[in-house]
C-alpha positions as CSV (number, residue, x, y, z in Angstrom):
1,M,72.8,111.7,87.7
2,S,75.8,110.8,85.9
3,A,78.5,108.7,87.3
4,G,80.8,111.5,87.7
5,E,78.5,113.7,89.6
6,A,77.8,110.6,92.0
7,L,81.5,110.0,92.2
8,R,82.0,113.7,93.0
9,D,79.7,113.4,95.9
10,G,81.9,110.8,97.2
11,G,78.9,108.3,96.4
12,A,75.4,108.5,97.5
13,R,75.6,110.2,101.0
14,G,72.1,110.4,101.3
15,A,69.6,112.4,99.2
16,A,69.8,116.0,100.3
17,R,66.9,116.6,103.0
18,K,64.4,119.3,101.8
19,P,64.0,122.0,104.0
20,G,60.3,122.3,103.6
21,G,58.2,123.4,100.8
22,N,59.6,127.0,100.5
23,P,61.6,127.4,97.3
24,A,63.8,129.9,98.7
25,L,64.8,127.8,101.8
26,R,65.4,124.8,99.3
27,Y,67.7,127.0,97.2
28,I,69.6,128.4,100.2
29,D,69.9,124.8,101.5
30,T,71.3,123.7,98.1
31,V,73.8,126.7,97.9
32,L,75.1,125.8,101.4
33,R,75.5,122.2,100.4
34,G,77.5,123.3,97.3
35,C,79.8,125.4,99.7
36,G,80.4,122.2,101.7
37,Q,81.0,120.0,98.5
38,V,84.5,121.9,98.2
39,I,85.9,119.1,100.3
40,F,83.1,116.7,99.4
41,M,80.8,117.3,102.2
42,N,77.0,117.1,101.3
43,S,76.0,119.1,104.6
44,P,74.4,122.7,104.8
45,A,76.2,123.2,108.2
46,T,79.5,122.3,106.9
47,G,78.7,124.9,103.9
48,L,77.8,127.4,106.4
49,L,80.8,127.2,108.5
50,N,82.9,127.3,105.4
51,L,81.5,130.8,104.7
52,V,82.1,131.7,108.2
53,A,85.7,130.7,107.8
54,M,86.0,132.5,104.6
55,F,84.5,135.9,106.2
56,W,86.7,135.3,109.2
57,G,89.8,135.4,107.1
58,A,88.8,138.4,105.4
59,F,88.1,140.2,108.9
60,A,91.6,138.9,110.2
61,G,93.4,140.0,107.0
62,G,94.0,136.5,105.5
63,T,92.0,137.4,102.5
64,T,89.9,140.4,101.4
65,L,86.1,140.7,101.6
66,A,85.8,140.8,98.0
67,V,87.1,137.2,98.0
68,A,85.0,136.1,100.6
69,S,81.9,138.0,99.0
70,G,82.9,136.5,95.5
71,S,83.0,132.9,97.0
72,L,79.2,133.2,98.0
73,V,78.3,135.1,94.9
74,G,80.0,132.3,92.8
75,A,78.1,129.4,94.6
76,L,74.8,131.4,94.3
77,V,75.2,132.0,90.5
78,S,76.4,128.6,89.7
79,T,73.8,126.8,91.4
80,A,71.1,129.0,90.2
81,V,72.2,128.4,86.6
82,A,72.2,124.6,86.8
83,Y,68.4,124.7,87.1
84,P,67.5,125.9,83.5
85,L,70.2,123.9,81.9
86,G,68.5,120.9,83.2
87,A,70.9,119.4,85.6
88,D,69.9,116.4,87.4
89,R,67.8,117.4,90.5
90,D,69.3,115.0,93.0
91,A,72.8,116.2,91.9
92,L,71.8,119.7,92.2
93,R,70.2,119.4,95.5
94,M,73.3,117.7,97.0
95,G,75.4,120.8,96.0
96,L,77.2,119.4,93.0
97,F,76.7,122.3,90.9
98,G,77.8,125.0,93.6
99,F,81.3,124.2,94.8
100,N,83.1,125.1,91.5
101,G,81.4,128.2,91.5
102,M,82.4,128.9,95.0
103,L,86.2,128.4,94.3
104,L,86.0,130.4,91.0
105,G,84.3,133.2,93.0
106,A,87.0,133.3,95.3
107,G,89.9,132.9,92.8
108,I,89.0,135.4,90.4
109,P,89.2,138.5,93.0
110,T,92.3,137.0,94.5
111,F,94.2,137.6,91.2
112,L,92.3,140.4,89.4
113,A,91.5,144.0,90.8
114,N,88.2,144.7,92.6
115,T,86.5,146.6,89.5
116,P,83.0,146.6,88.3
117,V,84.4,144.9,85.2
118,M,85.7,142.1,87.5
119,W,82.6,141.6,89.3
120,T,80.6,141.5,85.9
121,V,83.2,138.8,84.7
122,L,83.0,136.7,87.7
123,I,79.2,136.7,87.6
124,F,79.2,135.3,83.9
125,A,82.1,132.9,84.6
126,A,80.4,131.4,87.5
127,A,77.4,130.9,85.0
128,V,79.8,129.2,82.5
129,V,81.4,127.1,85.2
130,T,78.1,125.0,85.2
131,V,78.3,124.3,81.7
132,V,81.9,123.3,82.1
133,T,80.7,120.9,84.9
134,L,78.0,119.4,82.9
135,A,80.5,118.9,79.7
136,T,83.3,117.4,82.1
137,D,80.7,114.9,83.9
138,N,79.6,113.9,80.0
139,L,83.1,113.5,78.8
140,L,84.4,111.5,82.0
141,S,81.2,109.4,83.0
142,Y,82.3,106.6,80.9
143,R,84.9,105.7,83.2
144,R,83.2,106.5,86.3
145,T,85.7,109.5,86.8
146,P,84.9,112.5,88.9
147,G,85.2,116.0,87.4
148,L,86.6,117.1,90.8
149,T,87.5,121.0,90.7
150,F,88.5,120.7,87.0
151,P,85.6,123.0,85.9
152,Y,86.8,125.8,88.3
153,V,90.5,125.4,87.4
154,L,89.7,125.7,83.6
155,T,87.2,128.4,83.7
156,T,89.5,130.6,86.2
157,W,92.6,129.8,84.1
158,L,90.7,131.1,80.9
159,V,89.6,134.4,82.6
160,L,93.1,135.1,84.0
161,L,94.8,134.4,80.5
162,A,92.1,136.6,78.9
163,A,92.9,139.4,81.4
164,Y,96.4,140.1,79.8
165,R,94.8,140.9,76.8
166,L,91.7,143.0,78.2
167,A,92.2,146.4,79.7
168,G,89.1,146.2,81.6
169,L,90.5,143.3,83.6
170,Q,93.6,144.2,85.9
171,I,95.9,141.7,87.4
172,A,96.2,142.3,91.0
173,G,99.6,143.0,92.7
174,T,102.9,141.3,91.0
175,P,101.3,139.1,88.2
176,P,100.5,136.5,89.1
177,A,100.3,135.4,92.8
178,M,100.6,132.0,94.2
179,L,103.2,130.8,91.5
180,A,106.3,128.7,92.0
181,S,109.5,130.6,93.2
182,P,112.8,129.4,93.1
183,A,113.6,126.9,95.9
184,Q,115.1,128.5,98.9
185,S,116.0,125.3,100.9
186,T,118.5,126.8,103.2
187,G,117.7,127.8,106.8
188,A,116.8,126.3,110.2
189,P,114.4,123.5,110.6
190,I,110.8,125.0,111.2
191,G,109.6,124.2,114.8
192,I,106.4,122.2,115.5
193,F,104.1,125.4,116.1
194,A,105.2,126.7,112.6
195,F,104.7,123.2,111.1
196,L,101.0,123.1,112.5
197,H,100.3,126.6,111.5
198,A,101.7,125.9,107.9
199,S,99.1,122.9,107.9
200,L,96.2,124.8,109.0
201,V,97.0,127.7,106.5
202,S,97.3,124.8,103.9
203,V,93.7,124.0,104.6
204,S,92.3,127.4,104.6
205,Q,94.4,128.0,100.9
206,V,92.0,125.6,99.4
207,Y,89.7,128.8,99.7
208,F,92.5,131.6,98.9
209,V,92.5,132.3,102.8
210,D,95.9,132.6,104.5
211,N,94.6,132.2,108.1
212,A,95.3,129.4,110.6
213,I,91.9,130.0,112.4
214,S,89.9,129.8,109.2
215,G,91.9,126.7,108.4
216,A,90.8,125.3,111.9
217,I,87.1,126.3,111.3
218,F,87.2,124.5,107.8
219,L,88.4,121.3,109.6
220,V,85.7,121.6,112.2
221,A,83.2,122.1,109.4
222,L,84.5,118.7,107.9
223,V,84.2,117.0,111.5
224,I,80.5,117.9,111.6
225,H,79.9,115.3,108.5
226,S,82.8,113.1,108.4
227,R,85.5,112.3,111.0
228,W,87.4,110.5,108.3
229,C,87.3,113.2,105.7
230,A,88.3,115.6,108.4
231,G,91.2,113.4,109.6
232,L,92.4,112.7,106.3
233,A,92.1,116.4,105.2
234,A,94.6,117.5,108.2
235,I,96.8,114.6,107.2
236,G,97.0,115.5,104.0
237,A,98.1,119.0,105.0
238,M,100.6,117.9,107.1
239,T,102.0,115.5,104.6
240,G,102.1,118.4,102.1
241,V,103.9,120.5,104.1
242,A,106.4,117.6,105.3
243,G,107.0,116.8,101.8
244,A,107.7,119.9,100.7
245,L,110.2,120.7,103.1
246,L,111.9,117.4,102.4
247,I,112.1,118.1,98.8
248,G,113.7,121.5,99.4
249,A,110.5,123.9,98.4
250,D,110.5,127.6,99.2
251,R,109.9,127.8,103.0
252,T,108.2,131.1,102.6
253,M,105.4,129.5,100.3
254,I,105.3,126.3,102.6
255,L,104.5,128.4,105.7
256,H,101.7,130.3,103.8
257,G,100.2,127.0,103.1
258,L,101.0,127.1,99.1
259,W,102.5,123.7,98.9
260,G,99.9,121.7,101.0
261,Y,96.5,122.7,99.7
262,S,96.2,120.3,96.9
263,A,97.3,117.2,99.2
264,V,94.5,118.6,101.4
265,L,91.9,117.4,98.9
266,T,94.0,114.5,97.5
267,A,93.9,112.5,100.9
268,P,90.2,112.3,101.6
269,A,89.4,112.0,97.9
270,I,91.5,108.8,97.7
271,G,91.5,107.6,101.3
272,C,87.7,107.8,102.0
273,I,85.7,109.5,99.3
274,F,86.0,107.6,96.2
275,M,87.7,104.3,97.7
276,K,86.4,102.5,100.8
277,P,88.9,103.1,103.7
278,S,91.0,100.1,104.4
279,P,94.7,99.5,105.3
280,R,95.4,99.0,101.6
281,T,93.5,102.0,100.6
282,L,95.3,104.3,103.1
283,I,98.6,103.2,101.9
284,Y,97.6,104.0,98.3
285,C,96.2,107.4,99.8
286,A,99.5,107.9,101.3
287,A,101.4,107.4,97.9
288,A,98.8,109.6,96.2
289,T,99.3,112.5,98.6
290,L,102.9,112.4,98.4
291,F,102.8,112.4,94.5
292,T,100.7,115.5,94.9
293,V,103.5,117.4,96.1
294,I,105.8,116.5,93.1
295,V,102.7,117.4,90.8
296,Q,102.3,120.7,92.6
297,A,106.0,121.4,91.7
298,A,105.5,120.3,88.0
299,V,102.2,122.1,87.5
300,S,103.6,125.3,89.1
301,T,106.4,125.4,86.7
302,L,104.3,125.0,83.8
303,A,101.6,127.3,85.0
304,Q,104.4,130.0,85.7
305,S,105.4,130.1,82.2
306,A,101.9,130.7,81.1
307,G,101.3,133.3,84.0
308,V,98.8,131.7,85.8
309,P,98.4,129.9,89.3
310,P,98.4,126.2,89.7
311,L,95.0,126.3,91.6
312,T,94.0,122.8,92.4
313,F,94.9,121.2,89.3
314,P,97.6,119.1,91.1
315,F,95.0,117.7,93.1
316,V,92.8,116.9,90.2
317,L,95.6,115.4,87.8
318,A,97.2,113.3,90.8
319,T,93.5,112.0,91.9
320,W,92.5,111.3,88.2
321,I,95.7,109.3,87.7
322,F,95.4,107.1,90.9
323,L,91.7,106.7,90.2
324,V,91.9,105.6,86.6
325,A,94.7,103.3,87.7
326,R,92.1,101.3,89.6
327,R,89.2,99.1,88.3
328,P,86.0,100.9,88.0
329,S,84.5,98.3,90.5
330,D,87.2,99.5,93.0
331,I,85.8,102.8,93.3
332,D,83.5,103.2,96.2
333,V,80.1,104.9,95.2
334,T,78.4,104.1,98.5
335,Y,79.5,106.6,101.5
336,V,78.9,105.9,105.2
337,S,77.7,109.1,106.3
338,D,79.1,108.8,110.1
339,L,82.7,107.9,108.8
């Protein structure tokens, strides 16, 4: 397993338990672990709950059935392709080749119209994202730096940019969605319930779902495997919402979770996944999480000029900066599973 793969797993959370000798069951277990690894969890139960949250969001109108189905298709395809490409089997069993596919599978139907061509491209891109994951790991392994969700971001950006030149791919709605809008900081302060709702939706927006109940299910899915990760993800969401309000970001976008979702990922990444939890680490984590809000604004501006959404690149960039600033020995590759 490359250093990038080990880090992206948050260290060795324990080898994935084989669910028996049935290859189909092992593959399903691996896919579910990949769905759990979106927020760093090597747990099939977490992955299953994440899918439940996706489909609940589709049922409740927070996303579409195409997005929920695409997330599953993406995880299935990206995981399957890793086998013939010779990916490290331990990394594969821990789901490290499924989470980028899951996010890509949710992202493409969010921004492109639901057509047969879109599904063809989605399946092909889900296969390619595994190649990009392997390439990213090889490039970053020398510094023990995790690839995070960069393979998904890069591959999705390329597909969306190509859509502007390809008649078979149609941009959905007003192109493109989830972009920065001019700041509108005026208005009465939001109440505590609106703040909590925005925080929960920030969690669900990691997966392109605009639904507070789905956000709560995603957090419960984290609690199953790591209370630390769940707590820091929730704190990251609230920090992202509060920080965006403080600096005068557009309130409608804040309330729909579009300013907090990257902070949801940064907080556990720095606070307990890639660095050992401690008072000093938590202070460092707070700085990284707040910085992510600034990066979100900057990346959104650049992405808007290119006609693509920022996706989770603010999280990737902020986390890379704060990890590379540390000595490699400071990065914790041993994970206590009952955190």
